[in-house]
Structure formats: structure tokens, C-alpha cells
C-alpha positions as CSV (number, residue, x, y, z in Angstrom):
1,X,0.0,0.0,0.0
2,X,2.9,2.4,0.6
3,X,3.8,2.4,-3.1
4,X,0.2,3.3,-3.9
5,X,0.5,6.4,-1.7
6,X,3.9,7.6,-2.9
7,X,4.2,11.1,-4.3
8,X,6.0,11.3,-7.6
9,X,8.8,13.8,-8.1
10,X,8.1,16.0,-11.1
11,X,10.5,16.9,-13.8
12,X,9.8,18.5,-17.2
13,X,10.7,15.3,-19.1
14,X,8.2,13.2,-17.1
15,X,5.2,15.5,-16.8
16,X,2.3,17.0,-18.8
17,X,1.1,20.2,-17.3
18,X,-2.1,22.0,-18.2
19,X,-2.9,25.4,-16.5
20,X,-6.3,27.1,-16.7
21,X,-7.8,30.1,-15.0
22,X,-11.5,29.4,-14.2
23,X,-14.2,31.8,-13.1
24,X,-15.1,30.1,-9.8
25,X,-13.9,30.2,-6.3
26,X,-11.2,27.8,-5.1
27,X,-13.8,26.1,-2.9
28,X,-16.1,25.5,-5.9
29,X,-13.3,24.0,-7.9
30,X,-12.4,21.7,-5.0
31,X,-16.0,20.8,-4.6
32,X,-16.2,19.8,-8.3
33,X,-13.2,17.5,-7.7
34,X,-14.4,16.1,-4.3
35,X,-18.1,15.4,-4.9
36,X,-18.8,12.4,-7.2
37,X,-22.1,13.9,-8.6
38,X,-20.1,16.8,-10.0
39,X,-16.9,14.9,-10.9
40,X,-18.7,12.3,-13.0
41,X,-20.2,15.0,-15.2
42,X,-16.8,16.5,-16.2
43,X,-14.1,13.8,-15.9
44,X,-12.7,12.7,-19.3
45,X,-12.5,14.2,-22.8
46,X,-15.5,15.3,-24.8
47,X,-18.0,12.6,-25.5
48,X,-17.2,10.4,-22.5
49,X,-19.5,9.5,-19.6
50,X,-18.7,7.8,-16.3
51,X,-20.0,5.2,-14.0
52,X,-18.4,5.4,-10.5
53,X,-18.2,2.1,-8.6
54,X,-16.3,3.4,-5.6
55,X,-15.2,6.9,-4.6
56,X,-13.5,7.3,-1.2
57,X,-12.2,10.9,-1.2
58,X,-9.4,10.7,1.4
59,X,-5.7,9.7,1.5
60,X,-5.6,5.9,0.8
61,X,-9.2,6.0,-0.5
62,X,-10.0,4.2,-3.8
63,X,-11.6,5.6,-6.8
64,X,-12.9,2.9,-9.2
65,X,-14.9,3.9,-12.3
66,X,-15.6,3.1,-15.9
67,X,-15.3,5.7,-18.6
68,X,-17.7,5.1,-21.5
69,X,-16.2,6.4,-24.7
70,X,-18.0,7.8,-27.8
71,X,-16.5,4.8,-29.6
72,X,-18.9,2.6,-27.5
73,X,-16.0,1.1,-25.6
74,X,-15.6,0.9,-21.8
75,X,-12.4,2.0,-20.1
76,X,-12.0,0.7,-16.5
77,X,-10.0,3.0,-14.2
78,X,-8.6,2.5,-10.7
79,X,-6.9,5.3,-8.7
80,X,-5.9,5.8,-5.1
81,X,-6.0,9.3,-3.4
82,X,-2.5,10.1,-2.1
83,X,-3.1,13.6,-0.6
84,X,-6.1,15.8,-0.2
85,X,-5.8,19.4,1.2
86,X,-9.0,21.3,1.1
87,X,-9.4,23.6,-0.8
88,X,-6.0,23.6,-2.5
89,X,-4.7,20.2,-3.5
90,X,-5.7,16.8,-4.8
91,X,-3.1,14.1,-5.6
92,X,-4.0,10.7,-6.9
93,X,-2.2,7.8,-8.3
94,X,-3.8,6.2,-11.4
95,X,-2.9,2.5,-10.6
96,X,-4.5,0.9,-13.7
97,X,-2.6,1.2,-17.0
98,X,-1.2,3.6,-18.0
99,X,0.2,4.4,-14.5
100,X,0.7,8.0,-13.6
101,X,0.1,10.5,-10.8
102,X,-2.2,13.6,-11.1
103,X,-1.4,16.6,-8.9
104,X,-4.1,19.2,-9.1
105,X,-3.4,22.5,-7.3
106,X,-6.0,25.2,-7.0
107,X,-4.6,28.7,-6.5
108,X,-6.9,31.6,-5.5
109,X,-6.5,34.6,-7.8
110,X,-9.6,36.4,-6.5
111,X,-12.9,35.5,-4.7
112,X,-14.3,34.2,-8.0
113,X,-11.2,33.2,-10.0
114,X,-8.9,30.2,-9.5
115,X,-5.8,29.1,-11.3
116,X,-5.8,25.4,-11.8
117,X,-2.6,23.4,-12.3
118,X,-3.4,19.9,-13.7
119,X,-0.1,18.0,-13.7
120,X,0.2,14.4,-14.9
121,X,3.5,12.9,-13.7
122,X,5.0,9.6,-15.1
123,X,7.7,7.5,-13.5
124,X,9.9,7.6,-16.6
125,X,10.4,10.0,-19.6
126,X,9.6,7.0,-21.9
127,X,6.2,6.5,-20.3
128,X,5.5,10.2,-20.5
129,X,6.6,10.4,-24.2
130,X,4.2,7.6,-25.2
131,X,1.2,9.7,-24.1
132,X,2.4,13.3,-24.2
133,X,1.4,13.8,-27.9
134,X,-2.3,13.6,-27.2
135,X,-2.8,13.8,-23.4
136,X,-2.4,17.5,-23.2
137,X,-5.2,18.1,-25.7
138,X,-7.5,15.6,-23.9
139,X,-6.7,17.3,-20.6
140,X,-7.9,20.6,-22.1
141,X,-11.1,18.9,-23.1
142,X,-11.4,17.7,-19.5
143,X,-10.9,21.2,-18.2
144,X,-13.5,22.5,-20.7
145,X,-16.0,20.1,-19.2
146,X,-15.0,21.2,-15.7
147,X,-15.7,24.8,-16.6
148,X,-19.2,23.9,-17.8
149,X,-19.9,22.1,-14.5
150,X,-18.5,25.1,-12.5
151,X,-21.0,27.4,-14.4
152,X,-23.9,25.1,-13.5
153,X,-22.8,25.1,-9.8
154,X,-23.2,28.9,-9.7
């Protein structure tokens, strides 16, 4: 279990970083991450839906879900939450293939504006390079969907 809860060390050759400023409070952004009813609406690229099987939002807690793609295929996912600091940080390890860590940081710019850092960290540059070509664009789609949910929350 210790390996599941490890924090990866980031370096430019092993990470994909997406940054977005959203028009929502840091607390709202954190809520969109921490409440499954919101999270399942925005997680994944355009055209995907989600079925959550397990969602235990605390360090050591498991997140098990299936992403249903627009190609009519199902994509099972398993993650473990490593660190949760309300309302500023969520770290999780994606333990199904491909393996990586997501470190999401929420920085307050103003009462209704938050800078979101969505960082995917891989253990090796080779693993990162396999996915880097398309993951950044898919993460942007993910963040587009998050913004839609944040607007609905207001």
C-alpha cells in the first residue's frame, strides 16, 4: 500500500502540465473534484460519460470507475488518493494502466477566480513520451467540461 500512496517527483521530461484560470472560487473547484455527482459530469474528454463504482475521497481511498467512450468502448480506471488538502490540492495515483500521478493544485486569484494546475507525472520519460502527444489536448477537453460544471454550480 505504501507504493500506492507515494508522491512522484516532477521533472519536465516526465510531466504533462495544463494550466487554466477558471471563473469560480477555489472552494467551488475543490467541490467539483471532491463530490462524485459533479466529478462524474466532467471527468474525461468530450463525449465520455462515467460510472463510478467506488469513490472514497481521502488519502488511501480508492476511486474505481468506468469511462464510457464515444466509440462505445468501456475504459475501466482505478486510482488511489494520495493527498487531499481542502481547498487547495488533490493528488491521486492512477494505478491501472497507464500508470501516472495527477497533482491538481487550486490557487486563489480572487474570490471568483482560480488558477488550476493539472499535472500528470509519469515514472519515466519514456512512459511520458508515449502519451504526451495527445494527453495535453485531452486534458484541455477535460478542463473545458469542468468549466461547464462550474458554471452550472453557480
